[in-house]
LUMSEKOL-396759 format. One record per residue: x, y, z of N, C-alpha, C in turn. Coordinates in nm, 2 decimals, padded with zeros to 4 digits, always signed. Example, Ala and Ser with C-alpha at 12.3 -4.5 7.8 and 13.67 -1.06 7.14 Angstrom:
residues 2
+--------+--------+--------+--------+--------+--------+--------+--------+--------+
:   n.px :   n.py :   n.pz :  ca.px :  ca.py :  ca.pz :   c.px :   c.py :   c.pz :
+--------+--------+--------+--------+--------+--------+--------+--------+--------+
: +01.32 : -00.57 : +00.78 : +01.23 : -00.45 : +00.78 : +01.32 : -00.33 : +00.78 :
: +01.28 : -00.22 : +00.71 : +01.37 : -00.11 : +00.71 : +01.29 : +00.00 : +00.79 :
+--------+--------+--------+--------+--------+--------+--------+--------+--------+
end
This chain:
residues 107
+--------+--------+--------+--------+--------+--------+--------+--------+--------+
:   n.px :   n.py :   n.pz :  ca.px :  ca.py :  ca.pz :   c.px :   c.py :   c.pz :
+--------+--------+--------+--------+--------+--------+--------+--------+--------+
: -06.08 : -03.35 : +04.50 : -05.95 : -03.39 : +04.45 : -05.95 : -03.37 : +04.30 :
: -06.05 : -03.40 : +04.23 : -06.05 : -03.37 : +04.08 : -06.04 : -03.22 : +04.06 :
: -06.10 : -03.14 : +04.13 : -06.11 : -03.00 : +04.13 : -05.96 : -02.95 : +04.14 :
: -05.88 : -02.99 : +04.24 : -05.76 : -02.95 : +04.26 : -05.66 : -02.98 : +04.16 :
: -05.68 : -03.11 : +04.08 : -05.59 : -03.15 : +03.97 : -05.61 : -03.06 : +03.86 :
: -05.74 : -03.02 : +03.83 : -05.78 : -02.93 : +03.72 : -05.73 : -02.78 : +03.75 :
: -05.73 : -02.75 : +03.88 : -05.68 : -02.62 : +03.91 : -05.53 : -02.61 : +03.90 :
: -05.47 : -02.72 : +03.94 : -05.31 : -02.72 : +03.93 : -05.28 : -02.73 : +03.78 :
: -05.35 : -02.80 : +03.69 : -05.32 : -02.80 : +03.56 : -05.34 : -02.67 : +03.49 :
: -05.45 : -02.60 : +03.53 : -05.48 : -02.46 : +03.47 : -05.37 : -02.37 : +03.52 :
: -05.33 : -02.38 : +03.64 : -05.22 : -02.29 : +03.69 : -05.09 : -02.31 : +03.61 :
: -05.06 : -02.44 : +03.59 : -04.94 : -02.47 : +03.52 : -04.94 : -02.42 : +03.37 :
: -05.06 : -02.43 : +03.31 : -05.07 : -02.38 : +03.17 : -05.06 : -02.23 : +03.17 :
: -05.13 : -02.16 : +03.26 : -05.11 : -02.02 : +03.27 : -04.97 : -01.97 : +03.29 :
: -04.90 : -02.04 : +03.38 : -04.76 : -02.01 : +03.40 : -04.67 : -02.04 : +03.29 :
: -04.70 : -02.15 : +03.22 : -04.62 : -02.18 : +03.09 : -04.65 : -02.07 : +02.98 :
: -04.78 : -02.04 : +02.97 : -04.81 : -01.94 : +02.87 : -04.75 : -01.80 : +02.90 :
: -04.74 : -01.76 : +03.03 : -04.68 : -01.64 : +03.08 : -04.53 : -01.65 : +03.04 :
: -04.47 : -01.75 : +03.07 : -04.32 : -01.77 : +03.05 : -04.29 : -01.77 : +02.90 :
: -04.38 : -01.84 : +02.83 : -04.36 : -01.83 : +02.67 : -04.37 : -01.70 : +02.62 :
: -04.47 : -01.61 : +02.67 : -04.49 : -01.48 : +02.63 : -04.37 : -01.40 : +02.66 :
: -04.31 : -01.41 : +02.78 : -04.20 : -01.34 : +02.82 : -04.08 : -01.38 : +02.73 :
: -04.06 : -01.50 : +02.69 : -03.96 : -01.55 : +02.61 : -03.97 : -01.49 : +02.47 :
: -04.09 : -01.49 : +02.42 : -04.11 : -01.43 : +02.29 : -04.08 : -01.28 : +02.29 :
: -04.12 : -01.22 : +02.39 : -04.08 : -01.07 : +02.40 : -03.94 : -01.05 : +02.41 :
: -03.86 : -01.12 : +02.48 : -03.72 : -01.12 : +02.49 : -03.65 : -01.14 : +02.35 :
: -03.71 : -01.25 : +02.27 : -03.65 : -01.27 : +02.15 : -03.68 : -01.16 : +02.05 :
: -03.81 : -01.10 : +02.06 : -03.84 : -00.99 : +01.97 : -03.75 : -00.87 : +02.00 :
: -03.72 : -00.84 : +02.13 : -03.64 : -00.73 : +02.17 : -03.49 : -00.75 : +02.12 :
: -03.44 : -00.88 : +02.14 : -03.31 : -00.90 : +02.08 : -03.29 : -00.89 : +01.93 :
: -03.40 : -00.93 : +01.86 : -03.40 : -00.92 : +01.73 : -03.40 : -00.77 : +01.67 :
: -03.49 : -00.69 : +01.74 : -03.48 : -00.55 : +01.72 : -03.34 : -00.48 : +01.74 :
: -03.29 : -00.52 : +01.86 : -03.15 : -00.47 : +01.89 : -03.05 : -00.51 : +01.78 :
: -03.06 : -00.63 : +01.73 : -02.96 : -00.67 : +01.63 : -02.98 : -00.60 : +01.50 :
: -03.11 : -00.57 : +01.46 : -03.14 : -00.50 : +01.34 : -03.09 : -00.37 : +01.35 :
: -03.11 : -00.30 : +01.48 : -03.06 : -00.16 : +01.49 : -02.91 : -00.16 : +01.48 :
: -02.85 : -00.25 : +01.54 : -02.69 : -00.26 : +01.53 : -02.65 : -00.28 : +01.39 :
: -02.71 : -00.36 : +01.32 : -02.68 : -00.38 : +01.18 : -02.70 : -00.25 : +01.10 :
: -02.80 : -00.19 : +01.13 : -02.83 : -00.06 : +01.05 : -02.72 : +00.05 : +01.09 :
: -02.68 : +00.06 : +01.22 : -02.58 : +00.15 : +01.26 : -02.44 : +00.11 : +01.19 :
: -02.42 : -00.01 : +01.19 : -02.30 : -00.06 : +01.13 : -02.29 : -00.03 : +00.98 :
: -02.40 : -00.05 : +00.90 : -02.41 : -00.02 : +00.77 : -02.39 : +00.13 : +00.74 :
: -02.45 : +00.22 : +00.83 : -02.42 : +00.35 : +00.81 : -02.29 : +00.39 : +00.83 :
: -02.22 : +00.34 : +00.93 : -02.09 : +00.37 : +00.97 : -01.99 : +00.32 : +00.85 :
: -02.02 : +00.21 : +00.79 : -01.94 : +00.16 : +00.69 : -01.96 : +00.25 : +00.56 :
: -02.08 : +00.29 : +00.55 : -02.11 : +00.39 : +00.43 : -02.03 : +00.52 : +00.45 :
: -02.03 : +00.57 : +00.57 : -01.96 : +00.69 : +00.61 : -01.81 : +00.67 : +00.58 :
: -01.76 : +00.56 : +00.63 : -01.62 : +00.52 : +00.62 : -01.57 : +00.51 : +00.46 :
: -01.65 : +00.45 : +00.39 : -01.62 : +00.44 : +00.25 : -01.62 : +00.57 : +00.18 :
: -01.71 : +00.66 : +00.21 : -01.71 : +00.79 : +00.15 : -01.60 : +00.88 : +00.19 :
: -01.55 : +00.85 : +00.31 : -01.44 : +00.93 : +00.36 : -01.31 : +00.88 : +00.30 :
: -01.30 : +00.74 : +00.28 : -01.19 : +00.69 : +00.21 : -01.18 : +00.73 : +00.06 :
: -01.30 : +00.75 : +00.00 : -01.30 : +00.79 : -00.14 : -01.26 : +00.94 : -00.15 :
: -01.31 : +01.02 : -00.06 : -01.26 : +01.16 : -00.05 : -01.12 : +01.18 : -00.03 :
: -01.06 : +01.09 : +00.07 : -00.92 : +01.10 : +00.10 : -00.84 : +01.06 : -00.02 :
: -00.89 : +00.95 : -00.10 : -00.81 : +00.90 : -00.22 : -00.81 : +01.01 : -00.32 :
: -00.93 : +01.07 : -00.35 : -00.94 : +01.17 : -00.44 : -00.84 : +01.29 : -00.41 :
: -00.85 : +01.33 : -00.29 : -00.76 : +01.43 : -00.25 : -00.61 : +01.40 : -00.27 :
: -00.57 : +01.28 : -00.23 : -00.43 : +01.24 : -00.25 : -00.40 : +01.23 : -00.40 :
: -00.49 : +01.19 : -00.48 : -00.45 : +01.19 : -00.63 : -00.44 : +01.32 : -00.68 :
: -00.52 : +01.41 : -00.63 : -00.51 : +01.56 : -00.68 : -00.38 : +01.62 : -00.63 :
: -00.33 : +01.59 : -00.51 : -00.21 : +01.64 : -00.46 : -00.08 : +01.57 : -00.51 :
: -00.09 : +01.45 : -00.53 : +00.02 : +01.37 : -00.58 : +00.00 : +01.28 : -00.70 :
: -00.03 : +01.34 : -00.81 : -00.07 : +01.26 : -00.93 : +00.04 : +01.16 : -00.98 :
: +00.15 : +01.21 : -00.98 : +00.27 : +01.12 : -01.03 : +00.30 : +01.00 : -00.94 :
: +00.30 : +01.03 : -00.82 : +00.32 : +00.92 : -00.71 : +00.21 : +00.82 : -00.72 :
: +00.08 : +00.87 : -00.74 : -00.03 : +00.77 : -00.75 : -00.02 : +00.69 : -00.88 :
: +00.02 : +00.75 : -00.99 : +00.04 : +00.66 : -01.11 : +00.15 : +00.56 : -01.10 :
: +00.26 : +00.60 : -01.04 : +00.38 : +00.49 : -01.02 : +00.32 : +00.39 : -00.90 :
: +00.26 : +00.44 : -00.81 : +00.20 : +00.33 : -00.71 : +00.11 : +00.23 : -00.77 :
: +00.02 : +00.29 : -00.86 : -00.07 : +00.20 : -00.92 : +00.00 : +00.11 : -01.03 :
: +00.10 : +00.16 : -01.09 : +00.18 : +00.07 : -01.18 : +00.26 : -00.03 : -01.11 :
: +00.32 : +00.00 : -01.00 : +00.39 : -00.10 : -00.92 : +00.29 : -00.21 : -00.86 :
: +00.17 : -00.16 : -00.81 : +00.08 : -00.26 : -00.77 : +00.03 : -00.36 : -00.88 :
: +00.02 : -00.31 : -01.00 : -00.03 : -00.39 : -01.11 : +00.09 : -00.48 : -01.15 :
: +00.21 : -00.43 : -01.15 : +00.32 : -00.53 : -01.18 : +00.33 : -00.64 : -01.08 :
: +00.32 : -00.60 : -00.95 : +00.33 : -00.70 : -00.84 : +00.22 : -00.80 : -00.85 :
: +00.10 : -00.77 : -00.88 : -00.01 : -00.86 : -00.90 : +00.01 : -00.94 : -01.01 :
: +00.05 : -00.88 : -01.13 : +00.07 : -00.97 : -01.25 : +00.19 : -01.07 : -01.23 :
: +00.28 : -01.02 : -01.17 : +00.41 : -01.12 : -01.14 : +00.36 : -01.23 : -01.05 :
: +00.29 : -01.20 : -00.95 : +00.24 : -01.30 : -00.85 : +00.15 : -01.40 : -00.92 :
: +00.05 : -01.35 : -01.00 : -00.04 : -01.44 : -01.08 : +00.05 : -01.53 : -01.18 :
: +00.15 : -01.47 : -01.24 : +00.23 : -01.54 : -01.35 : +00.31 : -01.65 : -01.27 :
: +00.37 : -01.62 : -01.16 : +00.44 : -01.71 : -01.08 : +00.36 : -01.83 : -01.03 :
: +00.24 : -01.80 : -00.98 : +00.15 : -01.91 : -00.94 : +00.11 : -02.00 : -01.06 :
: +00.08 : -01.95 : -01.17 : +00.04 : -02.03 : -01.28 : +00.15 : -02.11 : -01.33 :
: +00.28 : -02.05 : -01.33 : +00.39 : -02.13 : -01.38 : +00.43 : -02.23 : -01.29 :
: +00.40 : -02.22 : -01.16 : +00.44 : -02.33 : -01.07 : +00.34 : -02.45 : -01.08 :
: +00.22 : -02.43 : -01.12 : +00.12 : -02.53 : -01.14 : +00.17 : -02.63 : -01.26 :
: +00.19 : -02.75 : -01.23 : +00.24 : -02.85 : -01.34 : +00.13 : -02.87 : -01.44 :
: +00.16 : -02.87 : -01.57 : +00.07 : -02.90 : -01.67 : +00.10 : -03.04 : -01.73 :
: +00.01 : -03.13 : -01.74 : +00.02 : -03.26 : -01.81 : -00.08 : -03.28 : -01.91 :
: -00.04 : -03.34 : -02.02 : -00.13 : -03.38 : -02.12 : -00.15 : -03.53 : -02.12 :
: -00.24 : -03.58 : -02.21 : -00.27 : -03.73 : -02.21 : -00.14 : -03.79 : -02.27 :
: -00.08 : -03.72 : -02.36 : +00.04 : -03.78 : -02.43 : +00.16 : -03.81 : -02.33 :
: +00.17 : -03.71 : -02.23 : +00.27 : -03.72 : -02.12 : +00.24 : -03.84 : -02.04 :
: +00.10 : -03.87 : -02.01 : +00.07 : -03.97 : -01.93 : +00.09 : -04.10 : -02.00 :
: +00.07 : -04.10 : -02.13 : +00.09 : -04.24 : -02.20 : +00.24 : -04.26 : -02.21 :
: +00.33 : -04.16 : -02.23 : +00.47 : -04.18 : -02.23 : +00.51 : -04.23 : -02.10 :
: +00.47 : -04.20 : -02.00 : +00.50 : -04.25 : -01.86 : +00.43 : -04.39 : -01.83 :
: +00.35 : -04.43 : -01.91 : +00.29 : -04.56 : -01.89 : +00.18 : -04.56 : -01.79 :
: +00.11 : -04.44 : -01.77 : +00.01 : -04.44 : -01.67 : -00.12 : -04.40 : -01.75 :
: -00.24 : -04.43 : -01.68 : -00.36 : -04.40 : -01.73 : -00.40 : -04.24 : -01.72 :
: -00.35 : -04.19 : -01.60 : -00.38 : -04.05 : -01.59 : -00.24 : -03.99 : -01.53 :
: -00.22 : -03.87 : -01.56 : -00.10 : -03.80 : -01.51 : -00.13 : -03.74 : -01.37 :
: -00.04 : -03.77 : -01.27 : -00.07 : -03.71 : -01.14 : +00.05 : -03.62 : -01.11 :
: +00.08 : -03.54 : -01.19 : +00.19 : -03.44 : -01.17 : +00.17 : -03.35 : -01.06 :
+--------+--------+--------+--------+--------+--------+--------+--------+--------+
end
């Protein structure tokens, strides 16, 4: 009886070790697959960025005036948006708060 308990325990340990080894192999394989996919995505992104740069360079050479006006328009739009956002934000000073009779201004 003692022998059979030891044998069962040994079999369970071997079975558990085998399952752990298979799980570790599966995790390692999944990690390698993920790294490979990340490398492929990085290469693809690099190629896409280079292609975008080349297309932009070609467009600037073919249409320089349009490019300058488009850049100017984009700059004006961004500047106007930032100015509008900053203008909407209320500004309070400590003197404003005292005039209102409050400790702090919650404008």
